[in-house]
C-alpha positions in Angstrom: -10.4 3.2 -29.2 -11.9 1.3 -26.3 -11.4 2.8 -22.8 -10.8 1.3 -19.4 -11.0 2.1 -15.7 -9.2 0.1 -13.0 -10.8 0.1 -9.5 -8.5 -1.1 -6.7 -9.3 -2.6 -3.3 -6.7 -3.4 -0.7 -2.9 -3.1 -0.1 0.0 -1.4 -1.9 0.8 -4.6 -3.7 -2.7 -4.4 -5.3 -2.2 -0.7 -6.2 1.1 -1.7 -8.0 -0.7 -4.6 -9.7 -3.3 -2.2 -10.9 -0.6 -0.1 -12.5 0.5 -3.2 -14.4 -3.1 -3.9 -15.4 -3.4 -0.4 -16.8 0.0 -1.0 -18.5 -1.0 -4.2 -20.3 -4.4 -2.7 -21.4 -2.7 0.5 -22.7 -0.1 -1.7 -24.5 -3.0 -3.6 -26.1 -4.5 -0.5 -27.5 -7.0 0.6 -24.8 -7.0 4.1 -23.5 -7.7 5.3 -19.9 -11.3 6.6 -19.6 -11.7 10.3 -19.0 -12.9 11.2 -15.5 -16.7 11.3 -15.4 -17.2 9.1 -18.5 -18.3 5.5 -18.6 -15.4 3.2 -19.5 -15.8 0.4 -22.1 -13.9 -2.0 -19.8 -14.2 -1.8 -15.9 -11.6 -3.9 -14.1 -11.9 -4.6 -10.3 -8.6 -5.6 -8.7 -9.8 -7.2 -5.5 -8.7 -8.0 -2.0 -9.5 -11.1 0.1 -8.1 -10.0 3.5 -11.5 -8.9 5.0 -15.2 -9.6 4.5 -16.1 -6.0 3.8 -14.0 -6.2 0.6 -16.3 -8.9 -0.7 -19.4 -6.8 0.1 -18.0 -3.8 -1.6 -17.2 -5.8 -4.7 -20.6 -7.4 -5.1 -22.3 -4.1 -4.3 -20.4 -2.4 -7.1 -21.0 -5.3 -9.5 -24.7 -5.0 -8.8 -24.6 -1.3 -9.6 -22.9 -2.0 -12.9 -25.4 -4.6 -14.1 -27.9 -2.0 -15.5 -25.1 0.2 -16.7 -23.8 -2.6 -18.8 -27.2 -3.2 -20.3 -27.4 0.4 -21.3 -23.9 0.3 -22.9 -23.7 -2.5 -25.5 -20.2 -3.9 -25.7 -19.2 -2.9 -22.2 -17.1 -5.5 -20.4 -16.4 -6.1 -16.7 -13.4 -8.0 -15.4 -12.6 -9.1 -11.8 -9.0 -9.9 -10.8 -6.8 -10.0 -7.7 -6.9 -12.0 -4.5 -10.6 -12.5 -4.3 -10.8 -13.7 -7.9 -7.9 -16.1 -7.1 -9.9 -17.4 -4.1 -13.5 -17.5 -5.4 -13.0 -18.2 -9.1 -16.3 -19.4 -10.5 -18.2 -18.0 -7.5 -17.8 -14.5 -9.0 -19.5 -15.5 -12.2 -22.2 -17.5 -10.4 -23.1 -14.4 -8.2 -22.7 -11.9 -11.0 -23.2 -13.6 -14.4 -22.8 -10.3 -16.2 -19.0 -10.4 -15.4 -17.0 -11.1 -18.6 -13.6 -12.1 -17.2 -12.2 -13.5 -13.9 -8.4 -13.6 -13.7 -6.0 -14.3 -10.9 -2.9 -12.7 -9.2 -0.5 -14.8 -11.4 -1.8 -13.9 -14.8 -2.3 -10.2 -15.0 -0.8 -10.1 -18.5 -3.5 -12.3 -19.9 -6.3 -9.8 -19.4 -6.4 -8.3 -23.0 -6.6 -11.8 -24.5 -9.3 -12.9 -22.1 -11.4 -9.8 -22.8 -11.2 -10.4 -26.6 -12.0 -14.1 -26.1 -15.0 -13.2 -24.0 -16.2 -10.8 -26.6 -15.8 -13.3 -29.5 -17.3 -16.3 -27.6 -19.9 -14.2 -25.8 -19.3 -16.0 -22.5 -17.4 -15.5 -19.4 -13.7 -16.4 -19.3 -12.3 -17.7 -16.0 -8.5 -18.2 -16.0 -6.6 -18.7 -12.7 -3.0 -19.7 -12.7 -1.8 -21.5 -9.6 1.8 -20.3 -9.7 3.7 -17.4 -11.1 5.0 -18.0 -14.6 7.1 -14.8 -14.8 7.8 -12.0 -12.4 5.1 -9.3 -12.9 7.7 -6.5 -13.1 8.4 -7.6 -16.7 4.9 -6.3 -17.6 4.3 -2.8 -18.9 3.3 -0.3 -16.2 1.2 2.9 -16.2 2.1 4.6 -12.9 -0.3 6.9 -11.1 2.5 9.2 -10.1 5.2 10.9 -12.2 7.6 11.3 -9.2 7.0 8.3 -7.0 6.9 4.6 -7.8 6.5 1.1 -6.3 9.2 -1.4 -6.9 8.6 -5.1 -6.1 11.4 -7.0 -4.6 9.4 -10.2 -4.1 5.9 -11.7 -4.4 4.3 -14.3 -2.3 4.8 -15.2 1.4 6.3 -18.1 3.4 4.6 -17.2 6.7 1.7 -19.2 8.0 -0.3 -16.7 10.1 -3.6 -18.3 11.1 -5.7 -15.2 10.2 -4.2 -14.6 6.7 -5.2 -16.2 3.4 -2.7 -14.2 1.3 0.0 -17.0 1.1 -2.6 -19.4 -0.2 -3.5 -16.9 -3.0 -0.1 -15.4 -3.9 1.9 -18.5 -3.3 5.4 -19.0 -1.8 7.8 -16.1 -1.8 9.7 -15.5 -5.0 12.6 -13.0 -5.0 13.9 -10.9 -7.8 17.6 -10.6 -8.2 19.2 -7.4 -6.9 20.5 -6.4 -10.3 17.1 -6.5 -11.8 15.6 -4.4 -9.0 18.4 -1.8 -9.1 18.1 -1.6 -12.9 14.4 -0.8 -12.6 15.1 1.8 -9.9 17.7 3.5 -12.1 15.3 3.5 -15.1 12.6 5.1 -12.9 15.0 7.8 -11.7 15.9 8.5 -15.3 12.2 9.2 -15.9 12.0 11.7 -13.1 11.0 9.5 -10.2 12.4 10.8 -6.9 10.8 8.4 -4.3 10.6 4.6 -4.5 8.9 2.2 -2.1 10.3 -1.3 -2.1 7.4 -3.8 -1.9 7.1 -7.3 -0.6 4.8 -9.4 1.5 7.8 -9.7 3.9 10.7 -7.5 2.6 13.2 -8.5 5.3 13.1 -12.2 4.2 14.2 -11.0 0.8 17.2 -13.0 -0.4 16.5 -16.2 1.4 15.5 -17.8 -1.9 18.9 -17.2 -3.4 20.9 -17.8 -0.2 21.7 -14.3 1.1 20.0 -13.4 4.3 21.6 -10.0 4.3 20.3 -9.1 0.8 17.7 -6.6 1.9 20.1 -4.4 3.9 22.5 -4.6 0.9 19.7 -3.5 -1.4 18.9 -0.5 0.8 22.6 0.6 0.8 22.8 0.1 -3.0 19.8 2.4 -3.5 21.8 5.0 -1.5 24.3 5.1 -4.4 21.8 6.0 -7.1 22.1 9.7 -8.1 18.8 11.6 -8.2 17.0 9.2 -5.9 15.8 11.4 -3.1 13.8 9.0 -1.0 13.6 5.2 -0.4 10.9 3.5 1.7 9.9 -0.1 2.1 6.9 -2.1 3.3 6.2 -4.4 5.0 8.8 -6.1 7.2 8.0 -8.9 9.7 9.1 -8.5 13.3 10.3 -12.2 13.5 13.0 -11.7 10.8 13.8 -8.0 11.3 17.6 -7.8 11.8 20.1 -5.2 13.0 21.8 -5.0 9.6 18.6 -3.5 8.2 18.5 -0.9 11.1 22.1 0.0 10.4 21.4 0.4 6.6 18.5 2.6 7.4 20.6 4.8 9.8 23.6 5.0 7.5 22.0 5.5 4.1 20.8 9.2 3.8 18.1 8.6 1.2 16.5 5.8 3.2 13.7 7.5 5.1 13.4 7.6 8.9 10.0 5.8 8.8 9.2 2.2 9.6 6.0 0.2 9.4 6.3 -2.7 11.9 3.1 -4.8 12.2 2.3 -5.7 15.8 -1.1 -7.4 15.2 -1.5 -8.1 19.0 0.4 -7.2 22.2 -0.7 -10.4 23.9 1.8 -13.3 23.7 -1.1 -15.7 24.0 -2.8 -14.2 21.0 0.4 -14.0 19.0 1.0 -17.7 19.6 -2.6 -18.4 18.4 -2.0 -16.2 15.4 1.2 -18.2 14.7 3.3 -15.1 14.8 6.8 -16.2 15.6 7.7 -13.3 18.0 6.5 -12.1 21.3 5.8 -8.6 22.6 9.2 -8.3 24.3 11.0 -8.9 21.0 8.8 -6.5 19.2 9.5 -3.7 21.7 13.2 -4.5 21.6 13.2 -3.9 17.8 11.6 -0.5 18.3 14.1 0.4 21.0 17.0 -0.5 18.7 15.5 1.5 15.8 15.1 4.6 17.9 18.6 4.3 19.4 20.0 4.3 15.8 17.4 6.7 14.3 16.0 8.9 17.1 13.7 10.8 14.9 12.1 7.8 13.2 8.3 7.6 13.0 7.0 4.1 13.5 3.6 2.9 12.4 1.9 -0.5 12.8 -1.1 -2.9 12.1 -3.3 -4.1 15.0 -6.1 -6.7 14.9 -8.8 -6.5 17.5 -11.0 -9.4 18.5 -8.9 -12.4 17.3 -10.6 -15.7 18.4 -10.0 -16.3 22.1 -8.9 -12.8 22.8 -9.8 -12.0 26.5 -10.0 -8.6 28.2 -6.5 -9.3 29.7 -5.2 -10.0 26.2 -6.6 -6.8 24.9 -5.2 -4.9 27.9 -1.7 -6.3 26.9 -2.2 -4.8 23.5 -3.0 -1.4 24.9 0.1 -1.7 27.1 2.3 -2.4 24.1 0.7 0.5 22.2 1.5 2.9 25.1 5.1 1.7 25.2 5.6 1.8 21.4 4.5 5.4 20.9 3.3 4.8 17.3 2.9 7.9 15.1 -0.1 6.1 13.5 -1.7 2.7 13.5 -3.9 0.8 11.0 -6.5 -0.8 13.3 -8.8 -3.6 12.2 -11.6 -5.7 13.6 -10.9 -9.4 13.1 -12.8 -10.7 10.1 -13.4 -14.4 9.5 -11.8 -15.6 6.3 -12.9 -19.0 5.1 -10.0 -21.2 4.4 -7.8 -19.9 7.2 -7.2 -21.8 10.5 -8.6 -19.0 12.6 -11.9 -19.2 10.8 -12.7 -22.5 12.7 -11.1 -21.6 16.0 -13.3 -21.7 19.1 -14.2 -18.7 21.2 -15.0 -16.3 18.4 -15.3 -12.9 20.1 -18.8 -11.3 20.0 -19.1 -8.4 17.6 -20.3 -6.0 20.2 -17.2 -6.8 22.4 -14.9 -6.4 19.4 -16.5 -3.0 18.5 -16.1 -1.7 22.1 -12.4 -2.8 22.2 -11.8 -1.3 18.8 -13.1 2.1 19.9 -10.9 2.1 22.9 -7.9 1.2 20.8 -8.6 3.9 18.2 -9.0 6.5 21.0 -5.6 5.5 22.5 -3.8 5.4 19.1 -5.2 8.9 18.3 -4.1 10.3 21.6 -0.6 9.0 21.3 -0.3 10.0 17.6 -1.3 13.5 18.5 1.2 13.7 21.3 3.9 12.4 19.0 3.0 14.9 16.3 3.1 17.8 18.8 6.8 17.0 19.4 7.4 18.1 15.8 5.9 21.6 16.3 8.5 24.3 15.7 10.8 22.0 13.8 12.0 22.5 10.3 11.1 19.6 8.0 11.5 18.8 4.3 8.3 18.1 2.4 7.9 16.2 -0.9 4.7 17.6 -2.4 2.0 15.3 -3.6 -0.7 15.4 -6.2 -3.6 17.7 -5.6 -4.1 20.9 -3.7 -5.5 21.3 -0.2 -8.5 23.4 0.8 -8.5 27.1 -0.1 -9.5 29.8 2.4 -9.8 33.6 2.0 -6.1 34.3 2.3 -4.1 31.3 1.3 -3.8 28.1 -0.7 -2.6 24.9 0.9 -0.8 22.0 -0.7 -0.1 18.7 1.0 3.0 16.5 1.0 5.0 14.0 3.1 7.8 14.8 5.5 10.8 12.5 5.4 9.3 10.5 8.3 6.1 10.1 6.2 3.9 12.3 8.2 1.3 14.2 6.2 2.0 18.0 6.1 -0.5 20.7 4.9 1.5 23.7 3.8 0.4 27.3 3.1 1.7 28.2 -0.4 1.6 31.4 -2.5 -1.6 32.2 -4.3 0.2 32.8 -7.6 0.4 29.4 -9.4 3.9 30.1 -10.7 5.2 30.5 -7.2 3.7 27.3 -5.8 5.5 24.0 -5.6 4.5 21.3 -8.2 3.8 17.8 -7.1 7.3 16.2 -6.9 9.0 19.4 -5.8 10.7 19.7 -2.4 10.6 22.5 0.2 11.6 23.1 3.8 8.8 24.3 6.1 8.4 24.9 9.8 5.6 23.0 11.6 3.3 25.5 13.2 0.6 23.2 14.5 0.1 19.5 15.0 -3.2 17.6 14.6 -3.8 14.0 15.4 -3.4 12.8 11.8 -1.4 15.6 10.1 0.9 18.6 10.6 0.4 22.2 9.5 3.0 24.6 8.2 1.2 28.0 8.1 4.4 30.0 7.6 4.8 28.8 4.0 7.9 27.8 2.1 11.4 28.4 3.3 13.4 26.8 0.5 11.5 25.7 -2.6 13.5 23.3 -4.8 12.3 22.6 -8.3 13.1 19.0 -9.1 13.1 16.6 -12.0 10.1 14.9 -10.3 8.2 18.2 -10.6 9.3 18.5 -14.2 8.0 15.0 -14.8 4.7 15.9 -13.2 4.4 19.0 -15.3 5.2 17.1 -18.5 2.5 14.6 -17.7 -0.1 17.4 -17.4 0.4 18.1 -21.1 -0.2 14.4 -21.9 -3.1 13.4 -19.5 -3.8 10.2 -21.5 -0.7 8.8 -19.9 -2.4 8.7 -16.5 -4.7 5.7 -16.0 -8.1 6.4 -14.6 -8.7 4.5 -11.4 -10.1 4.5 -7.9 -8.4 3.1 -4.8 -10.9 1.8 -2.2 -9.5 1.2 1.3 -5.7 0.9 1.6 -4.6 -1.2 4.5 -0.9 -1.9 4.8 0.7 -4.7 2.9 -0.5 -8.3 3.3 -0.9 -8.3 7.0 2.7 -8.9 7.9 
């Protein structure tokens, strides 16, 4: 049986697509490669949002060239957004690649691999539009107790820095019944937490004429027995409405966490980015969220060094960050993406200026995040434990998980394995210490609750072949909304 490994770059949508790639390969008779072994098929699921993703891909392809020579029959495939964008360029730069496929034809990979093997030449197949919604494809999930659920694919926004709409196409929405049926099926398998995915989730429903569809979907998820936690990413500030805030506040299993991309605090830069909101509107959304959900943790995306950004523009971004009190921020240096309007804009900011501003922003974000985390010290929080065990010291084990507001929590747990939580189990803990990027609970477990999610994780341990081997490299938030 031929084995495979999927290596993922980029956002949560790519991570979910990689689960589908693993699913179609498994369905076609391939098996996940054991850790530490060389797979017969290596698949790169690529990102096109930043230049460093290109560099990482071609660096890894160069590393695999001699490996492939030493392993007759080995195949390499490149898919995802960069493949959709560069197409033949990938084969021209790395002629040892066997297959290049796009974001709209994940299900074709097994056929393309076989055709490349029989014809002994690279196969390049890129579909320009989606033929069927990818959720109909088989999926091999990385987690037994948490899952992604796509509500839409594509994007109708025209941000000048982003190439994603050109690669994934216009927004296409799934019908609510199909989404809820998938969620119920996942819960029946032991899933306790779902994350609703879309390039712009709060525009969901526009395609079929219901602008309130996303809030209704959140409320409907609240009625699914056994579903402990519901999250979503990413919304867009321009279309974020009060009915979604109300649904979040009034639906107990919708978590008090929100990722709201800012990108810049300067109205001048936001206009140049073609972002259809301004800083005052953004801050107003945060005020309404916190009025309805006082304990909500809010995160964001920020781009530093967009063309034409002045020191005053950057100072405006720092002002909005101070006012927003983000619990975390994904901060990025602007990267020219050929094919986007911003790539040819005048007044590109010198790299040394971008780097200096970036460092100042990171320092401020870290300072605020630490202060926000310190507010949680002494509080009792519920933790959903995740895969893996934290560091071990002389007296205790630690396991990690996520609080309801999505903060990372490291918890002291009993040394005896039978007394520890399993990934997917829930427990209450008291936060003893806050660090800038995580919380500690040194007092241990107050109320361990064995769950069906933990049962599902335990069952998977007896069938490790069900877990696809793969590596995630760099996970910015979804599609720069």
